[in-house]
SERO-4910 file (N, C-alpha, C, O; in steps of 0.05 Angstrom, whole numbers):
BEGIN
 pado doro    nc1    nc2    nc3   cac1   cac2   cac3    cc1    cc2    cc3    oc1    oc2    oc3
  Met    A    110    120    363    104    125    335     78    112    328     73     88    334
  Thr    A     61    126    315     34    116    307     37    101    280     50    110    262
  Gln    A     23     78    279     24     63    255      7     77    234    -16     84    239
  Lys    A     18     81    210      4     95    189    -12     74    172     -1     53    166
  Ile    A    -37     81    166    -54     64    149    -62     79    125    -72    102    126
  Val    A    -57     68    102    -64     80     76    -86     63     64    -82     40     57
  Glu    A   -109     75     60   -132     61     47   -131     66     17   -128     88      8
  Leu    A   -134     44      2   -130     44    -27   -156     38    -41   -173     23    -31
  Arg    A   -159     49    -65   -180     41    -83   -168     20   -101   -144     19   -104
  Ala    A   -185      4   -114   -175    -16   -132   -159     -3   -155   -139    -14   -164
  Ala    A   -167     21   -163   -153     36   -184   -125     45   -176   -109     52   -193
  Asp    A   -119     45   -150    -92     53   -141    -72     31   -145    -48     37   -145
  Leu    A    -81      6   -148    -63    -16   -151    -51    -17   -179    -64     -9   -198
  Asp    A    -27    -27   -181    -15    -30   -208    -25    -55   -221    -42    -69   -210
  Gly    A    -15    -61   -245    -24    -84   -261    -18   -111   -247    -30   -131   -255
  Asn    A     -1   -111   -227      5   -136   -212    -11   -138   -187     -7   -157   -171
  Gly    A    -29   -119   -182    -46   -120   -158    -32   -110   -133    -39   -119   -111
  Gly    A    -14    -92   -136      0    -82   -112      8    -53   -114      0    -38   -133
  Val    A     23    -44    -95     34    -17    -94     63    -18    -85     72    -39    -75
  His    A     77      4    -88    104      6    -78    104     25    -53     90     44    -52
  Cys    A    120     18    -34    125     35    -11    155     42    -12    171     24    -16
  Pro    A    162     67     -7    145     89     -3    131     98    -29    140     93    -51
  Ser    A    108    110    -25     92    120    -48     81    147    -42     81    156    -18
  Ala    A     71    161    -62     59    187    -58     34    184    -40     26    202    -26
  Leu    A     21    160    -41     -2    155    -25      4    155      5    -12    162     22
  Ala    A     29    147     12     37    146     40     47    173     50     50    176     75
  Asp    A     51    192     32     59    219     40     85    218     57     86    232     78
  Met    A    105    203     48    130    201     63    149    222     52    152    226     28
  Lys    A    162    236     70    182    256     63    207    243     52    215    221     62
  Leu    A    221    255     33    245    244     21    266    238     42    280    217     40
  Trp    A    270    255     62    291    251     82    285    227    100    303    216    112
  Asn    A    260    218    100    251    196    118    244    171    102    231    153    112
  Ser    A    253    170     77    245    148     60    263    124     63    284    125     77
  His    A    256    102     51    271     77     52    272     64     24    259     75      6
  Pro    A    286     42     20    286     29     -6    258     22    -15    240     16      1
  Arg    A    253     23    -41    227     18    -53    220    -12    -50    236    -29    -58
  Val    A    197    -18    -40    188    -45    -35    161    -50    -48    143    -33    -45
  Phe    A    158    -72    -63    132    -79    -75    115    -94    -54    125   -112    -41
  Leu    A     90    -86    -51     72    -98    -33     48   -108    -48     34    -92    -61
  Glu    A     42   -134    -48     20   -146    -62     -5   -142    -44     -5   -149    -21
  Ile    A    -26   -131    -56    -50   -124    -41    -74   -140    -50    -91   -146    -34
  Ala    A    -76   -147    -75   -100   -159    -87   -110   -184    -73   -134   -187    -69
  Arg    A    -92   -202    -65   -101   -227    -53   -111   -224    -24   -133   -233    -17
  Gln    A    -95   -212     -7   -101   -209     21   -116   -183     28   -126   -180     50
  His    A   -117   -165      9   -130   -139     12   -115   -120     31   -125    -98     36
  Gln    A    -92   -129     40    -75   -110     55    -47   -122     57    -42   -146     54
  Ala    A    -28   -104     62      0   -112     67     14    -91     83      6    -68     84
  Gln    A     34    -99     98     49    -81    115     78    -78    105     91    -99     99
  Cys    A     88    -54    103    115    -49     94    135    -59    116    132    -52    139
  Pro    A    154    -75    108    174    -86    127    193    -64    138    206    -68    158
  Tyr    A    195    -42    124    213    -20    132    201     -1    151    211      5    173
  Cys    A    177     10    143    166     32    159    140     24    173    129     40    188
  Ser    A    131      0    169    106    -11    182     80      2    173     60     -3    185
  Thr    A     81     18    151     57     29    140     40      6    130     50    -12    116
  Val    A     14      6    136     -5    -14    127    -20     -2    103    -32     19    105
  Tyr    A    -20    -17     81    -35    -10     57    -58    -29     56    -54    -53     56
  Arg    A    -83    -19     54   -106    -37     52   -127    -26     34   -130     -1     30
  Leu    A   -142    -44     22   -165    -35      5   -187    -23     22   -193    -33     44
  Lys    A   -199     -3     11   -223      9     24   -245    -11     24   -247    -28      6
  Glu    A   -262    -10     44   -285    -27     46   -302    -26     21   -308     -5     11
  Gly    A   -308    -50     10   -325    -52    -14   -310    -51    -41   -322    -55    -62
  Glu    A   -284    -46    -40   -268    -45    -65   -264    -74    -75   -259    -92    -59
  Val    A   -266    -78   -101   -262   -104   -114   -239   -101   -134   -239    -83   -151
  Val    A   -221   -120   -133   -198   -121   -151   -201   -143   -171   -199   -166   -164
  Gly    A   -206   -136   -196   -207   -156   -217   -222   -181   -212   -214   -203   -220
  Gly    A   -244   -180   -198   -260   -203   -192   -251   -219   -168   -263   -240   -163
  His    A   -231   -210   -153   -221   -224   -129   -240   -219   -106   -235   -229    -84
***
C-alpha cells in the first residue's frame, strides 16, 4: 500500500489550525473510511493519520497565521 500525502494550503486549515481525516481532500471512499480524527497541522506543518497513515502537510511556502 502506497502512503498517501495530501498537500494543504493555509486556507484549508480550520480555525484550530488543523484538518479532519478522513476528509474530502484525502479523497477517501465511504466504504474505506474510518472514525473522524482531528490532526493539528499549524505547529509542525504536517501530521499523519493514526488510522490510515495519510500524511497531511502544508505546501512549501504556506504560512499559517504568522507561524
